[in-house]
N, C-alpha and C positions, 0 to 999 in steps of 0.2 A: 394577503399579504405577497408569498412565494409566489402566485402568477402573476402580479403586477409586474415584479422584479425579471421575470423571464420575457417579459413583454417588451418591458424596458431594453432588455440585451439584444433581442432577438431587432426590433427597430433600428437600433443603433448600429448593428452588422449591417444592416440592407442601407443605412445612408452613407456608411463607408465605403460601400461597393460599386454605388454609382456617381463617381466624381470624374473630372478632368484628370486628375491623377491618384495615382495608388503608391503605396509603397510593400512589395512581399518578401517573407523576410524566410529564408531558410531555417526550418525548426534549429536543425542540431548544427549546422556550419556559423561561422560569423561570416554573415553575406545578407545581402538584401540588394532588391532593383527597384528603381521606381520609372513609370512612366508620367509624360506630364506634356501639358500644353498650355501657353500662357492665355489661351481663349477659346472657349468650345462653342461661340456663336459667330459667325462673323459673314459678312459678304463677299461676294464673287469680287476677286482679284486682290483682296486684303491679304496679308501677311500673318501666318501663324507659325510660332516658334515651338516646335515639338523636340522633346528633350526624353534620352531614356539615359540612367547611369545606375552603375554597380556600386555598392558602399561595401568593402572588404577588408577582410583581414590579410596584410602581406603575404603571408603565405600559402593565402587562397589562389592560385593561376587559373586566370581567365582564358578560356579555350577557344572561344566564337570572337567572332566580331560583329557588333549591332549592325543589322540590315538596313538600308536604305525603305524606308515606305514604298508603298504601291506605286509607280509613276501613269498607271494608268488613271488615275482621278487627281494625285497631287501633282504638283510640279515643284520638284526641288530647285531653291533659288542660291541656298549655300549650308555648307556643312561645315562642322565644325567638332573637333577631338573635345572634349574632356578628361582633363588630368588633374586631379588635386589629391592634395592630404587634410584629411580631416582627425585631428587628434592622434591617434596611433593607427587610420585605416586608411585605403588609400578608395578615391574616389574616381571610377574612370567610366567613360564612356562616349554620348555623339550629341550632338545638338544640330536638327536641321530648320533651316528655315521655308517654308511652305507655302504656296499658293493655289488656288485652284479657282475654273473658270465654270464649274458645274454646278447646278443647284442642289439641295438635297441634303439628306444626311448618311454621313459617312461612318466606318468604322476603323481605327487603327488597328489591325490585330495585334494579339500580345506577342512579344518576341522571347522565345526560349533561348537562355544563357545557360550555355555548357562551362561548368570549372573542375578543377582538381584539387582536392584536399591535399595539406602535406600529408596524411599517408600514403597519396596515389591513387584513392578514388576518384573517380568520377562521376560526378552528379549533375543535376539542371535545375534551373531553377526562371519561370515564366511571371511574365510581367503582366500589367493589368490592363485590359481594353481601353481605349480611349475612343471616344463618341464626338463628333465633327458636326453642327447644322449650320449649313451655306446656305443663307438668305438671299433676295434680291435687295437691290440698294431700296428701293422703295418701300420695301417692308423694315427695314434698317433705321430709317428716319424716326428721330425722336418726334414724337407727338407734343404740342403744346398745349399745358391747360391754361384756366381762366387766372388770369396774375391780380396779385392785389390791387387796390386804387392807391395811388400816389400820395404822398402828403402835399397838400397846399401849399403851392410858393408865392410868396408874397410877388406884387406887381413892380415893386421898386427894383427886385434881384433881378426881375426877368428882364426890363428894358432897360437893365445894365448888362446883360448877357446878350440881348440884341444888339445894343449900341455896339458893344465891342466888334460882335461877329460883322457888322455893317462897316467900322473903322478897318476892321481886317481885311474886309473884300474888296473896299475901295483902295485900299494900298497896293492889293495884289492887281487889279485891275490897271492902274496909274503904271505900275512896273511893267506889265505886259505890252501897255500900249508905249511906253517908253522904245520896250525892247524891241518892240517889232517896227519902229517909227525908225529909229537910227542904229539900232545895233545888229539886228538880225542878219541882213548883207553883208555887214561888216564880218561878221562871226562867220558866217556861209563862205566869205572870201577866203578864208585862212584856212578851213577845213579843206584837204585834197579830197578829189569824189575818188571812191573806191567804188570798180565794175567788178563783182566776179566773173570767175569762166561757167559756162555753162555746168562743168563738173564739178566746183566746188558749192555753186548755187543750191543744184540737184542733191549733193551731200549733205549742206546743212539744211534744207528741207526735210530729207527722210530722216535725219539724225533727231530732228526736231517732232518730227509724228511718231516715229519709235518711242519718244520718251513722254508724249503724252499721255493722259488718259482715256482716251477715247473708248477703249477696249475694256477697260475696268468696269465703265460706267455702262455697256453693254451698247456704244454706238457702231456696229461694226460696218455696219452700210457706208459709213460717213467716212472710218479711215481708211476703207478701202477705195471711197473714191476719191481720197487725196492723194494715196499712195497711187493710183493710174494717173491721175491730173500731174502729179511732179516727173514720173516717167515718161508721157506722152509730152509735154512741154521739152523734156531732155533731149527725146530723139528727137524731135522737130529741129531744133536749134544745134545739135550735133550732127544732122546726118542731112538735112534740110528737105525733109519729107513732111508732106500734111499727117500730121498724127494725131492734134488734138480734138479734131472730128473727125477722125477715121476710125472703123470697127479696130479690132485686134487682128481680124484676116487682112485687112487691106494694109495693117501697119506690115506686117511679117511679107505679105506680097511685095511691098515699095524697098522691102530692103532684100528681097530674095536674090538681086542680081547685087548685089554690092560685095564688100571684100570681108566680110564680117566672120569670123570663124562660125563654123554650125554651134559649137558648145554655146558661145554667146547668145546665138539666133534660141537656141533650145531654152534658156535663160528666161530670153525677153518674154516667149512665147507662153512661158508657164508662169511669169508672175502676171502679165496681161490677161490671162484667161481665168486664174485664180479669184484675180480682182474683178473681172466680169461676172463668177459664179458669186461671189460675196454680193454683189451690187445690185444686181438681177435676179438670180436664182435663189436669193438668202439663205444663201452656204454661209454656215459659222466653223472657221477652220480651228479646231483642236489648238491646243496653245505649242506644239511640237511643230504643225502645221505654220504656225503665225510665225515662230524664228526660222523656219526654212524659207518663207515667201520674203522676211525681212533681210537676210543674208543675200539670197540670190539678189533682190532689189536692188543693195550696196555692189555689190560684184559686177552687176552689168554696167552702171555708171566709172566703176575703178578700171575695168578690161577694155571699155570703149573710148577712155581717155585716153589724149596722147600720154608717152611716155612722162613727159614733165610734169605732167598735172597728174598724173597716177602715183609718181613720187612722193609729190607733195601731199595728195589726198591721203595715201596710206599712212604716212607719219603719224596723222590726229586721227586714226579711224579707230573709233570706239564701240564697245560690243551692241551685240545684237540682242537688245532686250524687248520685252515686250512692255 
């Protein structure tokens, strides 16, 4: 009996030590720390919230600030400070919204918190480790099981539903025929046609691409094909050169004699060459490089546009997200 009780205690201790969250308390002082994530299993591009909190007596002074996680593996999207009151205690800490574009299992190292007690002595307490597992999208898709056979539907109800659907379809088709026959030209004539400038068109297409989920789904080559095409069409319209069907070297040679600043030419060469690497050499840029390429692509359009267009475009500039 005694041996069975000891085995139960050991099993319970092991279970509590391997979770996605844990609370560690100082034995003598009224202070505890907790590190947790809202999910331990995620796919590439998913967001995960990592929170470190310190619950302590108001007389205890926290001496260290909670550091950010290692950015070589995880990209930080947002940071929030936690500052709450829980009964007679204070709860402080930081909340990080993270993402990653790498597959594998990762460990968020323990965070050491130094603090000072009411009598002036300095001590420290450490959080638990956090384990994250990043899988591919295909691995994360749920598998469907065999479903139960549905109950029999009476023929009368089925025919009634089919008749209702047919009536709705006929009404929609009739409405579309009336619209296309009599109203389409009239409505079109009342709507003024808006033609975007090359700069506005390029910026709109770039921001639409930045907000897409192509990179999160792993379509790196398609993403940079679109990015390169948007810039080549813009350069062809802006400077009157053959850019769409030309290589990067040919484009830069065509722009050599123009009055474009050298810094702008370097940005053009950087973005187009990076896109070529992703398209033809299967290069997968890290998240920080993706942000830099996106920013430089937008700067090419803004800096090469006429002054009036630049002023209008800058007023609606969007963040360079991925």
